[in-house]
DSSP file (Angstrom, degrees, kcal/mol; ACC not computed):
  #  RESIDUE AA STRUCTURE BP1 BP2  ACC     N-H-->O    O-->H-N    N-H-->O    O-->H-N    TCO  KAPPA ALPHA  PHI   PSI    X-CA   Y-CA   Z-CA
    1    1 A M              0   0    0      0, 0.0    44,-0.1     0, 0.0     2,-0.1   0.000 360.0 360.0 360.0 135.8  106.3   72.3   88.9
    2    2 A T        -     0   0    0     42,-0.9    44,-0.3     1,-0.2    42,-0.0  -0.460 360.0 -86.4 -86.4 166.1  106.0   75.9   90.0
    3    3 A S        -     0   0    0      1,-0.2    -1,-0.2    -2,-0.1     0, 0.0  -0.236  58.9 -76.9 -68.8 161.8  106.3   76.9   93.6
    4    4 A T        -     0   0    0      1,-0.1    -1,-0.2    -3,-0.1    43,-0.0  -0.374  55.7-125.1 -60.2 130.1  103.3   77.0   95.9
    5    5 A P        -     0   0    0      0, 0.0     2,-0.2     0, 0.0    -1,-0.1  -0.244  20.6-105.2 -74.5 165.3  101.2   80.0   95.1
    6    6 A G     >  -     0   0    0      1,-0.1     4,-2.5    19,-0.0     5,-0.2  -0.471  32.8-108.2 -81.6 162.4  100.1   82.6   97.6
    7    7 A T  H  > S+     0   0    0      1,-0.2     4,-2.8     2,-0.2     5,-0.2   0.912 117.9  48.5 -58.6 -46.4   96.5   82.7   98.8
    8    8 A M  H  > S+     0   0    0      2,-0.2     4,-2.7     1,-0.2     5,-0.3   0.905 112.3  48.7 -65.1 -41.6   95.5   85.8   96.9
    9    9 A E  H  > S+     0   0    0      2,-0.2     4,-2.6     1,-0.2     5,-0.4   0.947 114.5  45.2 -62.5 -48.3   97.0   84.5   93.6
   10   10 A L  H  X S+     0   0    0     -4,-2.5     4,-2.0     1,-0.2     6,-0.3   0.934 116.1  45.7 -62.3 -46.9   95.3   81.2   93.9
   11   11 A A  H  X>S+     0   0    0     -4,-2.8     5,-1.3    -5,-0.2     4,-1.2   0.935 117.3  43.4 -62.9 -46.7   91.9   82.7   94.9
   12   12 A G  H  <5S+     0   0    0     -4,-2.7    -2,-0.2    -5,-0.2    -1,-0.2   0.930 120.3  37.6 -67.6 -47.1   92.0   85.4   92.2
   13   13 A K  H  <5S+     0   0    0     -4,-2.6    -1,-0.2    -5,-0.3    -2,-0.2   0.786 122.6  41.9 -79.8 -27.4   93.2   83.3   89.3
   14   14 A A  H  <5S-     0   0    0     -4,-2.0    -1,-0.2    -5,-0.4    -2,-0.2   0.606 105.1-125.4 -93.6 -12.9   91.3   80.1   90.1
   15   15 A G  T  <5 +     0   0    0     -4,-1.2     2,-0.3    -5,-0.3    -3,-0.2   0.875  64.4 127.9  73.2  37.7   88.1   82.0   91.1
   16   16 A I      < -     0   0    0     -5,-1.3    -1,-0.3    -6,-0.3    -2,-0.1  -0.805  66.2 -82.5-121.5 165.7   87.7   80.5   94.5
   17   17 A A     >  -     0   0    0     -2,-0.3     4,-2.6     1,-0.1     5,-0.2  -0.318  34.1-124.3 -65.6 147.0   87.3   82.0   98.0
   18   18 A K  H  > S+     0   0    0      1,-0.2     4,-2.4     2,-0.2     5,-0.2   0.879 111.8  53.1 -59.7 -38.9   90.4   83.2   99.8
   19   19 A S  H  > S+     0   0    0      2,-0.2     4,-2.0     1,-0.2    -1,-0.2   0.904 110.8  46.0 -65.7 -40.1   89.6   81.0  102.8
   20   20 A Y  H  > S+     0   0    0      2,-0.2     4,-2.2     1,-0.2    -2,-0.2   0.911 111.4  52.4 -68.2 -42.0   89.3   77.9  100.6
   21   21 A A  H  X S+     0   0    0     -4,-2.6     4,-2.6     1,-0.2    -2,-0.2   0.913 109.2  50.5 -58.6 -43.2   92.5   78.8   98.7
   22   22 A S  H  X S+     0   0    0     -4,-2.4     4,-2.4     1,-0.2     6,-0.2   0.909 109.4  50.1 -61.9 -43.3   94.3   79.1  102.1
   23   23 A E  H  <>S+     0   0    0     -4,-2.0     5,-2.1     2,-0.2     6,-1.6   0.879 111.6  48.9 -64.1 -37.9   93.0   75.7  103.2
   24   24 A I  H ><5S+     0   0    0     -4,-2.2     3,-1.2     4,-0.2    -2,-0.2   0.946 113.1  46.4 -65.9 -48.1   94.2   74.1   99.9
   25   25 A I  H 3<5S+     0   0    0     -4,-2.6    -2,-0.2     1,-0.3    -1,-0.2   0.883 113.9  48.1 -62.4 -39.5   97.7   75.7  100.2
   26   26 A N  T 3<5S-     0   0    0     -4,-2.4    -1,-0.3    -5,-0.2    -2,-0.2   0.377 113.9-114.9 -86.5   4.8   98.1   74.8  103.8
   27   27 A G  T < 5S+     0   0    0     -3,-1.2    -3,-0.2     2,-0.3    -4,-0.1   0.639  83.6 118.7  75.7  14.2   97.0   71.1  103.3
   28   28 A K  S   <S+     0   0    0     -5,-2.1     2,-0.3    -6,-0.2    -4,-0.2   0.770  81.3  21.4 -82.7 -26.0   93.9   71.4  105.4
   29   29 A R  S    S-     0   0    0     -6,-1.6    -2,-0.3    -9,-0.1    -1,-0.2  -0.983  71.1-140.6-138.6 149.9   91.6   70.6  102.4
   30   30 A S        -     0   0    0     -2,-0.3     3,-0.1    -3,-0.1    -6,-0.1  -0.933  24.3-125.5-110.0 132.9   92.2   68.9   99.1
   31   31 A P        -     0   0    0      0, 0.0    18,-0.0     0, 0.0   -11,-0.0  -0.342  34.1 -94.8 -71.7 157.5   90.5   70.3   96.0
   32   32 A S     >  -     0   0    0      1,-0.1     4,-2.8     4,-0.0     5,-0.2  -0.277  40.9-106.4 -60.6 160.0   88.4   68.1   93.8
   33   33 A R  H  > S+     0   0    0      1,-0.2     4,-2.2     2,-0.2     5,-0.2   0.924 121.2  50.8 -60.0 -44.8   90.3   66.6   90.9
   34   34 A P  H  > S+     0   0    0      0, 0.0     4,-2.2     0, 0.0    33,-0.2   0.900 112.7  47.0 -60.1 -38.0   88.6   68.9   88.4
   35   35 A L  H  > S+     0   0    0      2,-0.2     4,-2.8     1,-0.2    -2,-0.2   0.902 109.0  54.0 -69.1 -39.6   89.4   71.9   90.5
   36   36 A A  H  X S+     0   0    0     -4,-2.8     4,-2.0     1,-0.2    11,-0.3   0.894 111.1  46.2 -60.3 -39.3   93.0   70.8   90.9
   37   37 A I  H  X S+     0   0    0     -4,-2.2     4,-2.4     2,-0.2    -1,-0.2   0.896 110.9  52.5 -70.0 -40.0   93.3   70.5   87.2
   38   38 A H  H  X S+     0   0    0     -4,-2.2     4,-2.5     2,-0.2    -2,-0.2   0.913 109.1  50.3 -59.8 -43.3   91.7   74.0   86.8
   39   39 A I  H  X>S+     0   0    0     -4,-2.8     4,-2.8     2,-0.2     5,-0.6   0.918 109.3  51.3 -61.0 -44.3   94.2   75.4   89.2
   40   40 A M  H  X5S+     0   0    0     -4,-2.0     4,-1.9     1,-0.2    -2,-0.2   0.916 112.7  45.5 -60.4 -43.4   97.1   73.9   87.3
   41   41 A R  H  <5S+     0   0    0     -4,-2.4    -1,-0.2     1,-0.2    -2,-0.2   0.872 115.8  47.3 -67.0 -37.1   95.7   75.4   84.0
   42   42 A A  H  <5S+     0   0    0     -4,-2.5    -2,-0.2    -5,-0.2    -1,-0.2   0.886 135.7   3.6 -74.8 -39.7   95.2   78.8   85.7
   43   43 A I  H  <5S-     0   0    0     -4,-2.8    -3,-0.2     2,-0.2    -2,-0.2   0.460  92.7-113.9-130.6  -3.2   98.5   79.2   87.5
   44   44 A G  S  <<S+     0   0    0     -4,-1.9   -42,-0.9    -5,-0.6     2,-0.5   0.490  70.8 131.0  85.0   1.6  100.7   76.3   86.6
   45   45 A W        -     0   0    0     -6,-0.6     2,-0.7   -44,-0.1    -1,-0.3  -0.783  47.2-148.0 -93.7 128.1  100.8   74.8   90.1
   46   46 A R        -     0   0    0     -2,-0.5     5,-0.1   -44,-0.3    -9,-0.1  -0.853  13.1-138.1 -96.2 116.4  100.1   71.1   90.5
   47   47 A H    >>  -     0   0    0     -2,-0.7     3,-2.4   -11,-0.3     4,-0.8  -0.419  29.0-109.0 -64.1 147.2   98.4   70.2   93.7
   48   48 A P  T 34 S+     0   0    0      0, 0.0     4,-0.4     0, 0.0     3,-0.3   0.758 115.5  69.8 -52.3 -26.0   99.9   67.0   95.2
   49   49 A S  T 34 S+     0   0    0      1,-0.2   -16,-0.0     2,-0.1   -19,-0.0   0.727 115.4  23.3 -67.7 -19.9   96.7   65.1   94.4
   50   50 A I  T X4 S+     0   0    0     -3,-2.4     3,-1.7   -14,-0.1    -1,-0.2   0.311  92.4 104.5-122.7   5.5   97.5   65.4   90.6
   51   51 A D  T 3< S+     0   0    0     -4,-0.8    -2,-0.1    -3,-0.3    -1,-0.1   0.790  80.3  51.6 -62.2 -29.3  101.3   65.8   90.8
   52   52 A G  T 3  S+     0   0    0     -4,-0.4    -1,-0.3     2,-0.0     2,-0.2   0.454  89.4 102.6 -88.1   0.2  102.0   62.2   89.7
   53   53 A L    <   -     0   0    0     -3,-1.7     2,-0.1     1,-0.1    -3,-0.1  -0.569  69.4-125.7 -86.5 146.8   99.7   62.3   86.6
   54   54 A T     >  -     0   0    0     -2,-0.2     4,-2.2     1,-0.1     5,-0.2  -0.405  28.4-107.8 -79.7 164.8  101.0   62.7   83.1
   55   55 A D  H  > S+     0   0    0      1,-0.2     4,-2.2     2,-0.2     5,-0.2   0.876 121.8  53.3 -60.3 -37.3   99.8   65.5   80.8
   56   56 A E  H  > S+     0   0    0      2,-0.2     4,-2.1     1,-0.2    -1,-0.2   0.907 107.7  49.5 -65.4 -42.1   97.9   62.8   78.8
   57   57 A Q  H  > S+     0   0    0      1,-0.2     4,-2.5     2,-0.2    -2,-0.2   0.899 110.4  51.3 -63.0 -40.0   96.2   61.5   81.9
   58   58 A I  H  X S+     0   0    0     -4,-2.2     4,-2.4     2,-0.2    -2,-0.2   0.910 108.3  51.0 -64.7 -42.2   95.2   65.0   82.9
   59   59 A K  H  X S+     0   0    0     -4,-2.2     4,-1.7     2,-0.2    -1,-0.2   0.901 110.8  49.8 -60.8 -40.9   93.7   65.7   79.4
   60   60 A T  H  X S+     0   0    0     -4,-2.1     4,-1.7     1,-0.2    -2,-0.2   0.930 110.8  48.5 -64.0 -45.7   91.7   62.5   79.7
   61   61 A L  H  X S+     0   0    0     -4,-2.5     4,-3.7     1,-0.2    -2,-0.2   0.883 107.6  55.7 -62.8 -38.4   90.4   63.4   83.2
   62   62 A E  H  < S+     0   0    0     -4,-2.4    -1,-0.2     1,-0.2    -2,-0.2   0.883 108.1  49.1 -60.2 -37.8   89.4   66.9   81.9
   63   63 A A  H  < S+     0   0    0     -4,-1.7    -1,-0.2    -5,-0.2    -2,-0.2   0.857 119.0  38.2 -69.3 -35.0   87.3   65.3   79.2
   64   64 A I  H  < S+     0   0    0     -4,-1.7    -2,-0.2     1,-0.2    -3,-0.2   0.896 132.2  23.1 -82.3 -43.5   85.6   63.0   81.7
   65   65 A E  S  < S-     0   0    0     -4,-3.7    -1,-0.2    -5,-0.2    -2,-0.1  -0.683  79.5-169.5-126.2  75.4   85.3   65.4   84.6
   66   66 A P        -     0   0    0      0, 0.0     2,-0.3     0, 0.0   -31,-0.1  -0.329  32.7-102.1 -66.9 149.8   85.4   69.0   83.4
   67   67 A Y        -     0   0    0    -33,-0.2   -32,-0.0   -34,-0.1    -5,-0.0  -0.554  37.7-174.3 -71.9 130.3   85.7   71.7   85.9
   68   68 A Q        -     0   0    0     -2,-0.3     3,-0.1    -3,-0.1   -33,-0.1  -0.927  19.3-137.4-127.5 105.3   82.4   73.4   86.6
   69   69 A P        -     0   0    0      0, 0.0     2,-0.1     0, 0.0   -53,-0.1  -0.247  26.4-105.1 -62.4 148.3   82.6   76.4   88.9
   70   70 A R        -     0   0    0      1,-0.1     2,-0.4     0, 0.0     0, 0.0  -0.455  33.5-117.5 -69.3 143.9   80.0   76.8   91.6
   71   71 A R        -     0   0    0     -2,-0.1     2,-0.2    -3,-0.1    -1,-0.1  -0.663  27.4-122.0 -81.2 138.1   77.4   79.5   91.0
   72   72 A R        -     0   0    0     -2,-0.4     2,-0.1     1,-0.1    -1,-0.0  -0.571  33.3-100.5 -78.4 144.1   77.4   82.2   93.5
   73   73 A A        -     0   0    0     -2,-0.2     2,-0.4     1,-0.1    -1,-0.1  -0.411  37.0-125.6 -64.2 134.3   74.2   82.7   95.3
   74   74 A Q        -     0   0    0     -2,-0.1     2,-0.6    -3,-0.0    -1,-0.1  -0.655  15.1-137.7 -84.2 137.9   72.2   85.6   93.9
   75   75 A V        -     0   0    0     -2,-0.4     2,-0.3     2,-0.0    -1,-0.0  -0.840  16.5-142.9 -95.4 122.1   71.2   88.3   96.3
   76   76 A S              0   0    0     -2,-0.6     0, 0.0     1,-0.1     0, 0.0  -0.648 360.0 360.0 -87.0 142.9   67.7   89.5   95.7
   77   77 A A              0   0    0     -2,-0.3    -1,-0.1     0, 0.0    -2,-0.0   0.446 360.0 360.0 -87.9 360.0   66.9   93.1   96.2
């Protein structure tokens, strides 16, 4: 397991908002399982919610619940 990432690293590499990244790091919010796996793949950090899973279990979960990033709202001109 790698050390806990910084807010900017987590937000940038995982593609999530800085405020949400901060809440995840500080234990105020828990990411969905697909997002937790995405974070692990992006930066190597295992959130406590998936820390006890084997690599095989994670691969199975990825197949069942793939990560689908939220679409950002489009701003009309």
